[in-house]
N, C-alpha and C positions, 0 to 999 in steps of 0.2 A: 703210458704206453710201454710194453715190453717188446723190444726187438730180437731177431733171432740173432745168435752171436756166433753158432756153428752151421756146417752145412747141414748136420742131424737136424738141428732145430728148426731150420729153415723149410727142410723136406716135412717134419711134422706138421708145421705150421701150414704149409699149403695142403698137405693132406687133409686137415681138420676143416680148411677152407672149402675143398671140393665136398666133404660130407654135407657141411652146411649148405652149399648151393644146391646138392642134389635134393636134399630135404624141401629146400626152398621151391625148386623147380617142381617136385611132386605135388605141389599144393595146386599147380595149373591143371593136373591130370584129373579133370572131370568131364562131364558130358558135354558134348560140342557146344551146344547152345550157351552154357555158362562159361566155357572157355573162350569162345569168340567174343562174348560179351566183355569180360575180364581184358582181352588182349585190344579191344576197341579204346582202351584208355591208355594215354601216355605212360603213367607211372608204373602201372602194371606190365605193360609190353616190355618196357625199358628194364624193369627188375629181371625179367625172364631172360633178355639178352645179356644183362649184366652176369647172370647166374651161369649162363652158358660158356660166357668167356672165361670165368674163373675155373668152370670144369675142365674145359679144353686146355688151358694152360697147366693146369696141375694134374693132367691125367697121367703123367710118366712118374709122379710122387706118390700116387695113390696104390694101396694095396688090393687089387680087384680080387684075391682069392677069397674074400669074405664074402659069403653068400649074401649077406644084406646090401653089401656095396654093389655086387654085380646086379641084384635086381633093382634096385634104384637106378643103376646105369642103364639097364635094359628098357625101364620105363621112361627115362629121360629121352631116349633115343627115339623111341615110339612117340612119345609126345611131340617132339620137334618135326616128325615126319608128318604129324597131325596139323601143325599149325603153321610152318613155314611160310606159307604163300600169304597168310594174315599177315605175319610179321613183316613180311617184304614190303606192304602197303603201308606200315606205319611209320613213314619217314622221319617224324620228330622223335618216335622211341627209339629209333636207331641212333638218331644224333645223340640224344641224351646218354644213351647206354655207351657210345663209342666215346664220347665227351668224359664219363666216369673212368672208362678203362684207359683214357690216353689224355690227359690234361690238356696238351696242346692242340688237340682237334679242333678245327674251326671249319664248319661247313661252308662250301664254296662252289660256286659255279653250278652244276646240274646237280638235281635231286638223286636219290639213290634209284639205281637202274638194274636191271636182271642182267648178268653177263651173257647169257645165250638162252636160247629155248631149249637146249640140251643140259643146261646146268643152271636151271632156274633157282637152283638154291643158293648161290654165289650173287651177291649184291656188291654194287661198287659206288663211290662218289668220289669228290675231291674235297681235300683240306687244304685251306690257305694257310701259307706260310707268311713271315713277317717280309720277306725278302719278294714277296709277289709270285713265287713259283709254287704252282699246286702240285700236291702229293696225291698219288691214287692209293685210296682205301677200299679194302676188299674184305667182306664179311662173309663167312660160311654160315649159312642158317641152319644147317643140319649137324654142323659139329662145335659151331661157338669159335671158329678160328679166325684170328684177326690179322690182316696183313697191311703194313703200309709200305708203298713202293716195293711190295714183294719179300718184305721182311717182318717177321714175328716179332713179338716181345722178347728180349733177353736181357741179360746184365752187361754192363759196360766191361772192356776187356782189363786183364789184369793189370797193366801199365796205368790205368786210371786209378783203380782202387789204392795203389802204392803210393799215389801222390800225397804229400802231407796235408794240402788243401783240400782234398777229398775226404780224408780222414777227419780234418777239422769240422767241414761241414755236416757230413753224413755220419760220422762215428762209425759204429758197427752195423748201421741199418743196411738192409738189402734194397739196392736201388734198381729197378727193373727200367729199361731204357728202350726207346724207339727211335726211329730215323729223326736226326733235328729237323726244325722247321725254320731255322735261320742260317743263312748263309754264312760260312766260316767256323760252324760248328758241326760235330758229327753226330749228336745223340741229343735228344730230349727226354728228360725223365717221364716215366709213365703216368704218376701221378704227382701232384703238385706239393709242394713243401711250404709251409705257412702262408697258402694259398697264392704262391708264386710257381709259374712255369719255368722251368729250369732247363738249359741249354748247356752241353759239355762239349769240350773240344780239346785239342792237345797243339799245343805250339810246339812242332817236333825239333826246332833247331836249339830250342832251350829245355825241351823234355818238360814242359811245364803245363798245367791244366788250366783252361780257360773256362769261365763259368759266367752264363748270362741269367738273371732272374728277373722275369716279367709279372708284374702286377697292373692289371688295367692299362693305362698308357706311361706307367712309370716303369723304367728300364734301369737295372743295376747291372754292372759288369765286374767282374776281377780280372785283372790281365796282369801277367807277369811284370 
């Protein structure tokens, strides 16, 4: 696989990803009977939610001045307004899609619930962390915005990128992070690496990177 080496390359990759996700979402833009039938299936509904997350997270990188892109975007928005109430009821599909978007996500406690009658397009649930503390997960069915404890997906701060250990582990790959699910760490990587969920933290007294990798019940830690 090829990883983006510059900001410009990363922006281009994200833009192309948004285009693919828009085309994917457009395949759901059919008559109501067919659409609701598709969205009753876990894999189909999960794919639409995953595409929505990609589109929302890459929105700022996309050139919406092109007529074709704008048209796909408007049709995508219309589609979500047609089907968001159906998606809100498919809890297994939401779990599957969020797990694909955030590898550390572990459904916990209550199932997905609507935030309020006034904001019925926002749904919420909890994710279990290894230290037993639950994390609030919010998802906007009309925009694809995913928040964990109120925070969106982002990149780790520069003081993480400059660590020799960080460069050894990730090279030039772009690592997107969410809030950590393990006490003592600050971030968890959005996606898994070699099937491992990865937690990142910083030992500020030594200005050294802390890393934990989890696969099933096996935990590997790198400490200074």
